[in-house]
PDB file as gemmi writes it, atoms N, CA and C in Angstrom:
CRYST1    1.000    1.000    1.000  90.00  90.00  90.00 P 1                      
ATOM      1  N   MET A   1      -5.429  21.192  -4.170  1.00  0.00           N  
ATOM      2  CA  MET A   1      -4.803  20.266  -2.994  1.00  0.00           C  
ATOM      3  C   MET A   1      -6.141  19.693  -2.099  1.00  0.00           C  
ATOM      4  N   ALA A   2      -6.022  18.708  -1.707  1.00  0.00           N  
ATOM      5  CA  ALA A   2      -6.764  17.983  -0.787  1.00  0.00           C  
ATOM      6  C   ALA A   2      -6.938  17.988   0.518  1.00  0.00           C  
ATOM      7  N   ILE A   3      -7.968  17.897   1.329  1.00  0.00           N  
ATOM      8  CA  ILE A   3      -8.273  18.115   2.685  1.00  0.00           C  
ATOM      9  C   ILE A   3      -8.596  16.357   3.226  1.00  0.00           C  
ATOM     10  N   CYS A   4      -8.386  16.552   4.221  1.00  0.00           N  
ATOM     11  CA  CYS A   4      -8.482  15.055   4.981  1.00  0.00           C  
ATOM     12  C   CYS A   4      -9.869  15.000   4.956  1.00  0.00           C  
ATOM     13  N   LYS A   5     -10.756  13.727   5.015  1.00  0.00           N  
ATOM     14  CA  LYS A   5     -11.967  13.517   5.016  1.00  0.00           C  
ATOM     15  C   LYS A   5     -12.654  13.520   6.294  1.00  0.00           C  
ATOM     16  N   ILE A   6     -11.598  13.619   7.495  1.00  0.00           N  
ATOM     17  CA  ILE A   6     -12.495  13.290   8.861  1.00  0.00           C  
ATOM     18  C   ILE A   6     -13.222  14.679   9.153  1.00  0.00           C  
ATOM     19  N   LYS A   7     -14.111  14.591   9.686  1.00  0.00           N  
ATOM     20  CA  LYS A   7     -15.022  15.375  10.066  1.00  0.00           C  
ATOM     21  C   LYS A   7     -14.093  16.760  11.109  1.00  0.00           C  
ATOM     22  N   ASN A   8     -13.872  17.620  10.670  1.00  0.00           N  
ATOM     23  CA  ASN A   8     -13.509  18.883  11.348  1.00  0.00           C  
ATOM     24  C   ASN A   8     -12.232  18.912  11.220  1.00  0.00           C  
ATOM     25  N   CYS A   9     -11.588  18.469  10.315  1.00  0.00           N  
ATOM     26  CA  CYS A   9      -9.861  18.194  10.161  1.00  0.00           C  
ATOM     27  C   CYS A   9      -9.199  19.292   8.665  1.00  0.00           C  
ATOM     28  N   GLU A  10      -8.609  20.024   8.892  1.00  0.00           N  
ATOM     29  CA  GLU A  10      -8.455  20.693   7.920  1.00  0.00           C  
ATOM     30  C   GLU A  10      -6.968  20.765   7.728  1.00  0.00           C  
ATOM     31  N   LYS A  11      -6.367  19.772   7.575  1.00  0.00           N  
ATOM     32  CA  LYS A  11      -5.107  19.289   7.439  1.00  0.00           C  
ATOM     33  C   LYS A  11      -5.036  19.247   5.686  1.00  0.00           C  
ATOM     34  N   ILE A  12      -3.991  19.844   4.941  1.00  0.00           N  
ATOM     35  CA  ILE A  12      -4.041  19.685   3.783  1.00  0.00           C  
ATOM     36  C   ILE A  12      -2.993  18.124   3.494  1.00  0.00           C  
ATOM     37  N   LEU A  13      -3.533  17.574   2.470  1.00  0.00           N  
ATOM     38  CA  LEU A  13      -3.111  16.345   1.942  1.00  0.00           C  
ATOM     39  C   LEU A  13      -1.806  16.383   1.036  1.00  0.00           C  
ATOM     40  N   LEU A  14      -0.840  15.442   1.205  1.00  0.00           N  
ATOM     41  CA  LEU A  14       0.070  15.480   0.087  1.00  0.00           C  
ATOM     42  C   LEU A  14      -0.248  14.363  -1.152  1.00  0.00           C  
ATOM     43  N   LYS A  15      -0.078  13.998  -2.040  1.00  0.00           N  
ATOM     44  CA  LYS A  15      -0.293  13.046  -2.882  1.00  0.00           C  
ATOM     45  C   LYS A  15      -0.574  11.546  -1.542  1.00  0.00           C  
ATOM     46  N   LYS A  16       0.746  11.241  -1.580  1.00  0.00           N  
ATOM     47  CA  LYS A  16       1.268  10.036  -0.787  1.00  0.00           C  
ATOM     48  C   LYS A  16       0.238   9.709   0.310  1.00  0.00           C  
ATOM     49  N   HIS A  17      -0.598  10.842   1.193  1.00  0.00           N  
ATOM     50  CA  HIS A  17      -1.219  10.476   1.909  1.00  0.00           C  
ATOM     51  C   HIS A  17      -3.120   9.767   1.718  1.00  0.00           C  
ATOM     52  N   GLY A  18      -3.098   9.931   0.485  1.00  0.00           N  
ATOM     53  CA  GLY A  18      -4.480   9.362   0.397  1.00  0.00           C  
ATOM     54  C   GLY A  18      -5.541  10.321   0.663  1.00  0.00           C  
ATOM     55  N   LYS A  19      -6.577   9.866   1.381  1.00  0.00           N  
ATOM     56  CA  LYS A  19      -7.993  10.628   1.374  1.00  0.00           C  
ATOM     57  C   LYS A  19      -7.756  10.960   3.092  1.00  0.00           C  
ATOM     58  N   ILE A  20      -6.691  10.395   3.758  1.00  0.00           N  
ATOM     59  CA  ILE A  20      -6.778  10.812   5.228  1.00  0.00           C  
ATOM     60  C   ILE A  20      -5.517  11.065   5.978  1.00  0.00           C  
ATOM     61  N   CYS A  21      -5.270  12.668   6.971  1.00  0.00           N  
ATOM     62  CA  CYS A  21      -3.737  12.448   7.169  1.00  0.00           C  
ATOM     63  C   CYS A  21      -3.476  11.586   8.112  1.00  0.00           C  
ATOM     64  N   PRO A  22      -1.803  11.975   8.232  1.00  0.00           N  
ATOM     65  CA  PRO A  22      -0.674  11.146   8.681  1.00  0.00           C  
ATOM     66  C   PRO A  22      -1.953  10.704  10.156  1.00  0.00           C  
ATOM     67  N   MET A  23      -2.065  11.887  10.974  1.00  0.00           N  
ATOM     68  CA  MET A  23      -2.150  11.977  12.181  1.00  0.00           C  
ATOM     69  C   MET A  23      -3.736  10.842  12.539  1.00  0.00           C  
ATOM     70  N   HIS A  24      -4.687  10.885  11.661  1.00  0.00           N  
ATOM     71  CA  HIS A  24      -5.682  10.064  11.919  1.00  0.00           C  
ATOM     72  C   HIS A  24      -5.586   8.669  11.220  1.00  0.00           C  
ATOM     73  N   ARG A  25      -4.855   8.743  10.197  1.00  0.00           N  
ATOM     74  CA  ARG A  25      -3.953   6.819  10.184  1.00  0.00           C  
ATOM     75  C   ARG A  25      -3.216   6.489  10.979  1.00  0.00           C  
ATOM     76  N   MET A  26      -2.534   7.242  11.826  1.00  0.00           N  
ATOM     77  CA  MET A  26      -2.214   6.459  13.119  1.00  0.00           C  
ATOM     78  C   MET A  26      -3.311   6.097  14.273  1.00  0.00           C  
ATOM     79  N   ARG A  27      -3.804   7.282  14.457  1.00  0.00           N  
ATOM     80  CA  ARG A  27      -5.205   6.901  15.057  1.00  0.00           C  
ATOM     81  C   ARG A  27      -6.020   5.458  14.862  1.00  0.00           C  
ATOM     82  N   PHE A  28      -6.266   5.589  13.454  1.00  0.00           N  
ATOM     83  CA  PHE A  28      -7.045   4.637  13.544  1.00  0.00           C  
ATOM     84  C   PHE A  28      -6.319   3.024  13.257  1.00  0.00           C  
ATOM     85  N   SER A  29      -4.931   2.889  12.836  1.00  0.00           N  
ATOM     86  CA  SER A  29      -3.959   1.804  13.230  1.00  0.00           C  
ATOM     87  C   SER A  29      -3.887   1.561  13.946  1.00  0.00           C  
ATOM     88  N   ARG A  30      -3.591   1.996  15.385  1.00  0.00           N  
ATOM     89  CA  ARG A  30      -3.379   1.968  17.008  1.00  0.00           C  
ATOM     90  C   ARG A  30      -4.442   1.581  17.557  1.00  0.00           C  
ATOM     91  N   TYR A  31      -5.623   2.740  17.453  1.00  0.00           N  
ATOM     92  CA  TYR A  31      -7.093   1.990  17.764  1.00  0.00           C  
ATOM     93  C   TYR A  31      -8.090   2.032  17.513  1.00  0.00           C  
ATOM     94  N   GLY A  32      -8.106   1.710  16.028  1.00  0.00           N  
ATOM     95  CA  GLY A  32      -9.201   1.453  15.441  1.00  0.00           C  
ATOM     96  C   GLY A  32     -10.817   2.687  15.264  1.00  0.00           C  
ATOM     97  N   ASP A  33     -10.024   3.679  15.259  1.00  0.00           N  
ATOM     98  CA  ASP A  33     -10.862   4.734  15.584  1.00  0.00           C  
ATOM     99  C   ASP A  33      -9.850   5.920  14.976  1.00  0.00           C  
ATOM    100  N   TYR A  34     -10.574   6.564  14.014  1.00  0.00           N  
ATOM    101  CA  TYR A  34     -10.303   8.134  13.439  1.00  0.00           C  
ATOM    102  C   TYR A  34      -9.857   9.200  14.712  1.00  0.00           C  
ATOM    103  N   ASN A  35     -11.068   9.305  15.660  1.00  0.00           N  
ATOM    104  CA  ASN A  35     -11.233  10.289  16.419  1.00  0.00           C  
ATOM    105  C   ASN A  35     -10.852   9.717  17.936  1.00  0.00           C  
ATOM    106  N   TYR A  36      -9.885   8.502  18.011  1.00  0.00           N  
ATOM    107  CA  TYR A  36      -9.648   8.015  19.509  1.00  0.00           C  
ATOM    108  C   TYR A  36      -8.644   9.585  19.827  1.00  0.00           C  
ATOM    109  N   ILE A  37      -8.725   9.909  21.354  1.00  0.00           N  
ATOM    110  CA  ILE A  37      -8.314  10.600  22.254  1.00  0.00           C  
ATOM    111  C   ILE A  37      -8.062  10.296  23.457  1.00  0.00           C  
ATOM    112  N   SER A  38      -6.240  10.170  23.331  1.00  0.00           N  
ATOM    113  CA  SER A  38      -5.600   9.300  24.667  1.00  0.00           C  
ATOM    114  C   SER A  38      -6.651   9.967  26.135  1.00  0.00           C  
ATOM    115  N   PRO A  39      -6.544   9.645  27.092  1.00  0.00           N  
ATOM    116  CA  PRO A  39      -6.986   9.873  28.517  1.00  0.00           C  
ATOM    117  C   PRO A  39      -5.889  11.110  28.784  1.00  0.00           C  
ATOM    118  N   LYS A  40      -4.952  10.794  28.575  1.00  0.00           N  
ATOM    119  CA  LYS A  40      -3.808  12.102  28.749  1.00  0.00           C  
ATOM    120  C   LYS A  40      -3.923  13.379  28.516  1.00  0.00           C  
ATOM    121  N   TRP A  41      -4.336  13.049  27.185  1.00  0.00           N  
ATOM    122  CA  TRP A  41      -5.281  14.474  26.209  1.00  0.00           C  
ATOM    123  C   TRP A  41      -6.335  14.825  27.057  1.00  0.00           C  
ATOM    124  N   LYS A  42      -7.268  13.938  27.209  1.00  0.00           N  
ATOM    125  CA  LYS A  42      -8.332  14.530  27.792  1.00  0.00           C  
ATOM    126  C   LYS A  42      -8.214  15.100  29.368  1.00  0.00           C  
ATOM    127  N   ASN A  43      -7.233  14.922  29.653  1.00  0.00           N  
ATOM    128  CA  ASN A  43      -6.836  15.714  31.310  1.00  0.00           C  
ATOM    129  C   ASN A  43      -6.151  16.829  30.885  1.00  0.00           C  
ATOM    130  N   LEU A  44      -5.549  17.187  29.772  1.00  0.00           N  
ATOM    131  CA  LEU A  44      -4.961  17.953  29.128  1.00  0.00           C  
ATOM    132  C   LEU A  44      -5.944  19.059  29.269  1.00  0.00           C  
ATOM    133  N   LYS A  45      -7.119  18.958  28.019  1.00  0.00           N  
ATOM    134  CA  LYS A  45      -8.167  19.781  27.287  1.00  0.00           C  
ATOM    135  C   LYS A  45      -8.816  20.080  28.943  1.00  0.00           C  
ATOM    136  N   LYS A  46      -9.113  19.651  30.087  1.00  0.00           N  
ATOM    137  CA  LYS A  46      -9.459  20.072  31.414  1.00  0.00           C  
ATOM    138  C   LYS A  46      -8.713  20.867  32.160  1.00  0.00           C  
ATOM    139  N   GLY A  47      -7.429  21.008  31.647  1.00  0.00           N  
ATOM    140  CA  GLY A  47      -6.413  22.211  32.552  1.00  0.00           C  
ATOM    141  C   GLY A  47      -5.977  21.200  33.725  1.00  0.00           C  
ATOM    142  N   LYS A  48      -5.863  20.247  33.223  1.00  0.00           N  
ATOM    143  CA  LYS A  48      -4.576  19.571  34.230  1.00  0.00           C  
ATOM    144  C   LYS A  48      -3.452  19.396  33.479  1.00  0.00           C  
ATOM    145  N   ALA A  49      -2.429  19.117  34.244  1.00  0.00           N  
ATOM    146  CA  ALA A  49      -1.177  18.769  33.665  1.00  0.00           C  
ATOM    147  C   ALA A  49      -0.982  17.330  33.936  1.00  0.00           C  
ATOM    148  N   CYS A  50       0.197  17.005  31.979  1.00  0.00           N  
ATOM    149  CA  CYS A  50       0.294  15.654  32.141  1.00  0.00           C  
ATOM    150  C   CYS A  50       1.630  15.298  32.082  1.00  0.00           C  
ATOM    151  N   LEU A  51       2.025  14.329  33.144  1.00  0.00           N  
ATOM    152  CA  LEU A  51       3.336  13.868  32.568  1.00  0.00           C  
ATOM    153  C   LEU A  51       4.050  13.213  31.514  1.00  0.00           C  
ATOM    154  N   THR A  52       4.988  13.506  30.942  1.00  0.00           N  
ATOM    155  CA  THR A  52       5.274  13.327  30.000  1.00  0.00           C  
ATOM    156  C   THR A  52       6.544  11.958  29.831  1.00  0.00           C  
ATOM    157  N   LYS A  53       6.755  11.092  28.884  1.00  0.00           N  
ATOM    158  CA  LYS A  53       7.662  10.049  28.695  1.00  0.00           C  
ATOM    159  C   LYS A  53       8.797  10.490  29.477  1.00  0.00           C  
ATOM    160  N   SER A  54       9.728  11.624  29.022  1.00  0.00           N  
ATOM    161  CA  SER A  54      10.564  12.144  29.828  1.00  0.00           C  
ATOM    162  C   SER A  54      10.767  12.421  31.221  1.00  0.00           C  
ATOM    163  N   GLY A  55       9.172  12.858  32.047  1.00  0.00           N  
ATOM    164  CA  GLY A  55       9.423  13.539  33.282  1.00  0.00           C  
ATOM    165  C   GLY A  55       8.986  14.715  33.212  1.00  0.00           C  
ATOM    166  N   TYR A  56       8.269  15.356  32.086  1.00  0.00           N  
ATOM    167  CA  TYR A  56       8.334  16.800  32.255  1.00  0.00           C  
ATOM    168  C   TYR A  56       7.080  16.588  32.190  1.00  0.00           C  
ATOM    169  N   LEU A  57       6.100  18.039  32.382  1.00  0.00           N  
ATOM    170  CA  LEU A  57       4.732  18.339  32.578  1.00  0.00           C  
ATOM    171  C   LEU A  57       4.252  19.042  31.663  1.00  0.00           C  
ATOM    172  N   ARG A  58       3.244  18.375  30.704  1.00  0.00           N  
ATOM    173  CA  ARG A  58       2.728  19.526  29.869  1.00  0.00           C  
ATOM    174  C   ARG A  58       1.419  19.976  30.216  1.00  0.00           C  
ATOM    175  N   VAL A  59       0.872  21.113  29.934  1.00  0.00           N  
ATOM    176  CA  VAL A  59       0.227  21.898  29.930  1.00  0.00           C  
ATOM    177  C   VAL A  59      -0.843  21.818  28.393  1.00  0.00           C  
ATOM    178  N   ASN A  60      -2.243  22.198  28.416  1.00  0.00           N  
ATOM    179  CA  ASN A  60      -2.487  22.566  27.285  1.00  0.00           C  
ATOM    180  C   ASN A  60      -2.888  24.528  27.622  1.00  0.00           C  
ATOM    181  N   ILE A  61      -2.553  25.225  26.911  1.00  0.00           N  
ATOM    182  CA  ILE A  61      -2.616  26.548  27.195  1.00  0.00           C  
ATOM    183  C   ILE A  61      -3.349  27.315  25.495  1.00  0.00           C  
ATOM    184  N   ASN A  62      -4.430  27.724  25.489  1.00  0.00           N  
ATOM    185  CA  ASN A  62      -5.281  28.107  24.325  1.00  0.00           C  
ATOM    186  C   ASN A  62      -5.331  26.954  23.219  1.00  0.00           C  
ATOM    187  N   GLY A  63      -5.503  25.340  23.920  1.00  0.00           N  
ATOM    188  CA  GLY A  63      -5.578  24.620  22.435  1.00  0.00           C  
ATOM    189  C   GLY A  63      -4.151  24.182  22.132  1.00  0.00           C  
ATOM    190  N   GLU A  64      -2.869  24.557  22.858  1.00  0.00           N  
ATOM    191  CA  GLU A  64      -1.643  24.156  22.440  1.00  0.00           C  
ATOM    192  C   GLU A  64      -0.823  23.529  23.277  1.00  0.00           C  
ATOM    193  N   ARG A  65      -0.160  22.434  23.258  1.00  0.00           N  
ATOM    194  CA  ARG A  65       0.318  21.906  24.300  1.00  0.00           C  
ATOM    195  C   ARG A  65       1.792  22.173  24.665  1.00  0.00           C  
ATOM    196  N   VAL A  66       2.070  22.414  25.969  1.00  0.00           N  
ATOM    197  CA  VAL A  66       3.519  23.573  26.384  1.00  0.00           C  
ATOM    198  C   VAL A  66       3.833  22.416  27.123  1.00  0.00           C  
ATOM    199  N   LEU A  67       5.268  22.580  27.087  1.00  0.00           N  
ATOM    200  CA  LEU A  67       5.985  22.276  28.505  1.00  0.00           C  
ATOM    201  C   LEU A  67       5.567  23.627  29.713  1.00  0.00           C  
ATOM    202  N   GLN A  68       5.015  22.767  30.961  1.00  0.00           N  
ATOM    203  CA  GLN A  68       4.820  23.572  31.975  1.00  0.00           C  
ATOM    204  C   GLN A  68       5.992  24.671  32.048  1.00  0.00           C  
ATOM    205  N   HIS A  69       7.365  24.012  32.545  1.00  0.00           N  
ATOM    206  CA  HIS A  69       8.397  24.825  33.150  1.00  0.00           C  
ATOM    207  C   HIS A  69       9.004  25.948  32.001  1.00  0.00           C  
ATOM    208  N   ARG A  70       8.992  25.491  30.933  1.00  0.00           N  
ATOM    209  CA  ARG A  70       8.971  26.982  29.892  1.00  0.00           C  
ATOM    210  C   ARG A  70       8.106  27.675  30.045  1.00  0.00           C  
ATOM    211  N   TYR A  71       6.559  27.893  30.170  1.00  0.00           N  
ATOM    212  CA  TYR A  71       5.850  28.298  30.205  1.00  0.00           C  
ATOM    213  C   TYR A  71       5.704  29.042  31.124  1.00  0.00           C  
ATOM    214  N   LEU A  72       6.228  28.597  32.241  1.00  0.00           N  
ATOM    215  CA  LEU A  72       6.345  29.720  33.581  1.00  0.00           C  
ATOM    216  C   LEU A  72       7.565  30.204  33.259  1.00  0.00           C  
ATOM    217  N   MET A  73       8.663  29.864  32.741  1.00  0.00           N  
ATOM    218  CA  MET A  73       9.259  31.033  32.627  1.00  0.00           C  
ATOM    219  C   MET A  73       9.346  31.950  31.773  1.00  0.00           C  
ATOM    220  N   GLU A  74       8.284  31.639  30.642  1.00  0.00           N  
ATOM    221  CA  GLU A  74       8.112  32.595  29.526  1.00  0.00           C  
ATOM    222  C   GLU A  74       7.195  33.561  30.626  1.00  0.00           C  
ATOM    223  N   LYS A  75       6.202  33.351  31.246  1.00  0.00           N  
ATOM    224  CA  LYS A  75       5.323  34.272  31.891  1.00  0.00           C  
ATOM    225  C   LYS A  75       5.977  35.264  33.200  1.00  0.00           C  
ATOM    226  N   PHE A  76       7.420  34.735  33.542  1.00  0.00           N  
ATOM    227  CA  PHE A  76       8.077  35.009  34.925  1.00  0.00           C  
ATOM    228  C   PHE A  76       8.819  36.096  34.275  1.00  0.00           C  
ATOM    229  N   LEU A  77       9.475  35.963  32.974  1.00  0.00           N  
ATOM    230  CA  LEU A  77      10.054  37.139  32.247  1.00  0.00           C  
ATOM    231  C   LEU A  77       9.515  37.555  31.200  1.00  0.00           C  
ATOM    232  N   GLY A  78       8.114  37.456  30.984  1.00  0.00           N  
ATOM    233  CA  GLY A  78       7.133  38.421  29.995  1.00  0.00           C  
ATOM    234  C   GLY A  78       7.348  38.385  28.694  1.00  0.00           C  
ATOM    235  N   ARG A  79       8.077  37.616  28.125  1.00  0.00           N  
ATOM    236  CA  ARG A  79       8.264  37.279  26.927  1.00  0.00           C  
ATOM    237  C   ARG A  79       8.358  35.947  26.544  1.00  0.00           C  
ATOM    238  N   LYS A  80       8.670  35.819  25.074  1.00  0.00           N  
ATOM    239  CA  LYS A  80       8.844  34.226  24.923  1.00  0.00           C  
ATOM    240  C   LYS A  80      10.638  34.297  24.894  1.00  0.00           C  
ATOM    241  N   LEU A  81      10.710  32.641  24.930  1.00  0.00           N  
ATOM    242  CA  LEU A  81      12.084  32.138  25.631  1.00  0.00           C  
ATOM    243  C   LEU A  81      12.854  32.210  23.832  1.00  0.00           C  
ATOM    244  N   GLU A  82      13.851  32.904  23.993  1.00  0.00           N  
ATOM    245  CA  GLU A  82      14.544  32.570  22.410  1.00  0.00           C  
ATOM    246  C   GLU A  82      14.443  31.043  22.097  1.00  0.00           C  
ATOM    247  N   LYS A  83      15.398  30.752  21.153  1.00  0.00           N  
ATOM    248  CA  LYS A  83      15.682  29.720  20.243  1.00  0.00           C  
ATOM    249  C   LYS A  83      16.621  28.732  20.842  1.00  0.00           C  
ATOM    250  N   ASN A  84      17.780  29.487  21.695  1.00  0.00           N  
ATOM    251  CA  ASN A  84      18.958  29.416  21.826  1.00  0.00           C  
ATOM    252  C   ASN A  84      18.723  29.617  23.488  1.00  0.00           C  
ATOM    253  N   GLU A  85      17.390  29.267  24.174  1.00  0.00           N  
ATOM    254  CA  GLU A  85      16.968  29.488  25.883  1.00  0.00           C  
ATOM    255  C   GLU A  85      16.627  27.805  26.097  1.00  0.00           C  
ATOM    256  N   ILE A  86      17.551  27.470  26.976  1.00  0.00           N  
ATOM    257  CA  ILE A  86      16.739  26.021  27.587  1.00  0.00           C  
ATOM    258  C   ILE A  86      16.262  26.585  29.297  1.00  0.00           C  
ATOM    259  N   VAL A  87      15.211  25.923  29.391  1.00  0.00           N  
ATOM    260  CA  VAL A  87      15.039  25.990  31.020  1.00  0.00           C  
ATOM    261  C   VAL A  87      15.175  24.977  31.639  1.00  0.00           C  
ATOM    262  N   ARG A  88      16.434  24.619  32.855  1.00  0.00           N  
ATOM    263  CA  ARG A  88      16.563  24.059  33.417  1.00  0.00           C  
ATOM    264  C   ARG A  88      16.044  23.920  35.029  1.00  0.00           C  
ATOM    265  N   HIS A  89      15.826  22.803  35.220  1.00  0.00           N  
ATOM    266  CA  HIS A  89      16.071  22.478  36.890  1.00  0.00           C  
ATOM    267  C   HIS A  89      16.693  22.635  37.522  1.00  0.00           C  
ATOM    268  N   LYS A  90      16.900  23.318  38.972  1.00  0.00           N  
ATOM    269  CA  LYS A  90      18.209  23.527  39.905  1.00  0.00           C  
ATOM    270  C   LYS A  90      18.073  22.025  40.601  1.00  0.00           C  
ATOM    271  N   ASN A  91      16.958  21.311  40.795  1.00  0.00           N  
ATOM    272  CA  ASN A  91      17.396  20.407  41.817  1.00  0.00           C  
ATOM    273  C   ASN A  91      17.205  19.052  40.739  1.00  0.00           C  
ATOM    274  N   LYS A  92      17.227  19.205  39.902  1.00  0.00           N  
ATOM    275  CA  LYS A  92      17.098  17.873  38.833  1.00  0.00           C  
ATOM    276  C   LYS A  92      15.732  17.097  38.613  1.00  0.00           C  
ATOM    277  N   ILE A  93      14.512  17.743  39.517  1.00  0.00           N  
ATOM    278  CA  ILE A  93      13.651  17.205  39.506  1.00  0.00           C  
ATOM    279  C   ILE A  93      12.641  17.987  38.359  1.00  0.00           C  
ATOM    280  N   ARG A  94      12.000  17.371  37.060  1.00  0.00           N  
ATOM    281  CA  ARG A  94      11.633  17.614  35.964  1.00  0.00           C  
ATOM    282  C   ARG A  94      10.183  18.157  36.985  1.00  0.00           C  
ATOM    283  N   ASP A  95       9.864  17.618  37.132  1.00  0.00           N  
ATOM    284  CA  ASP A  95       8.526  18.076  37.400  1.00  0.00           C  
ATOM    285  C   ASP A  95       8.097  18.762  38.767  1.00  0.00           C  
ATOM    286  N   ASP A  96       9.342  19.008  39.263  1.00  0.00           N  
ATOM    287  CA  ASP A  96       9.374  20.705  40.713  1.00  0.00           C  
ATOM    288  C   ASP A  96       9.800  21.529  39.340  1.00  0.00           C  
ATOM    289  N   ASN A  97       8.227  22.420  39.313  1.00  0.00           N  
ATOM    290  CA  ASN A  97       8.214  23.719  38.824  1.00  0.00           C  
ATOM    291  C   ASN A  97       8.348  25.126  39.362  1.00  0.00           C  
ATOM    292  N   SER A  98       8.487  24.879  40.153  1.00  0.00           N  
ATOM    293  CA  SER A  98       8.667  25.991  41.189  1.00  0.00           C  
ATOM    294  C   SER A  98       9.208  27.199  40.704  1.00  0.00           C  
ATOM    295  N   ILE A  99       8.964  28.313  40.496  1.00  0.00           N  
ATOM    296  CA  ILE A  99      10.195  29.472  40.084  1.00  0.00           C  
ATOM    297  C   ILE A  99      11.776  29.688  39.882  1.00  0.00           C  
ATOM    298  N   LYS A 100      11.243  29.697  41.643  1.00  0.00           N  
ATOM    299  CA  LYS A 100      12.844  29.255  42.141  1.00  0.00           C  
ATOM    300  C   LYS A 100      13.689  28.200  42.104  1.00  0.00           C  
ATOM    301  N   ASN A 101      12.905  26.920  41.411  1.00  0.00           N  
ATOM    302  CA  ASN A 101      13.876  25.794  41.235  1.00  0.00           C  
ATOM    303  C   ASN A 101      14.166  26.002  39.579  1.00  0.00           C  
ATOM    304  N   LEU A 102      13.774  27.374  38.930  1.00  0.00           N  
ATOM    305  CA  LEU A 102      13.999  26.817  37.066  1.00  0.00           C  
ATOM    306  C   LEU A 102      14.963  28.070  36.816  1.00  0.00           C  
ATOM    307  N   PHE A 103      15.877  27.964  35.652  1.00  0.00           N  
ATOM    308  CA  PHE A 103      16.851  28.785  36.025  1.00  0.00           C  
ATOM    309  C   PHE A 103      16.905  28.597  34.064  1.00  0.00           C  
ATOM    310  N   ILE A 104      17.735  29.909  33.594  1.00  0.00           N  
ATOM    311  CA  ILE A 104      18.071  29.745  31.999  1.00  0.00           C  
ATOM    312  C   ILE A 104      19.253  29.782  31.673  1.00  0.00           C  
ATOM    313  N   VAL A 105      19.542  28.364  30.603  1.00  0.00           N  
ATOM    314  CA  VAL A 105      20.898  28.051  29.868  1.00  0.00           C  
ATOM    315  C   VAL A 105      20.827  28.752  28.903  1.00  0.00           C  
ATOM    316  N   LYS A 106      21.742  29.443  28.522  1.00  0.00           N  
ATOM    317  CA  LYS A 106      21.694  29.913  26.635  1.00  0.00           C  
ATOM    318  C   LYS A 106      22.926  29.015  25.864  1.00  0.00           C  
ATOM    319  N   ILE A 107      22.500  28.446  24.885  1.00  0.00           N  
ATOM    320  CA  ILE A 107      23.569  27.532  24.303  1.00  0.00           C  
ATOM    321  C   ILE A 107      23.586  28.152  22.960  1.00  0.00           C  
ATOM    322  N   LYS A 108      25.088  27.999  22.374  1.00  0.00           N  
ATOM    323  CA  LYS A 108      25.629  28.874  21.230  1.00  0.00           C  
ATOM    324  C   LYS A 108      24.622  27.689  19.634  1.00  0.00           C  
TER     325      LYS A 108                                                      
END                                                                             
């Protein structure tokens, strides 16, 4: 198995990928730089929330990008959310993540 040739990237490649992983190939085709990091991701690395295209806030928790409303609900409940649980906003404002504005809907 081959590994991406970009420094510090440890992604395993399939034969169709060639020598670099799809993430680095996309960065190079879009920005001309294998190691381009968007300004939004830089803000996440600094601990600031970033607004997604769909209007939700995303934060960086231990190097992982997570939706803030789901993270806050997990902290409030003291457990991970189950796969059939969706966190909704009572007032329909997606970036209002106060705990009293959040509720869980279970889907079947």
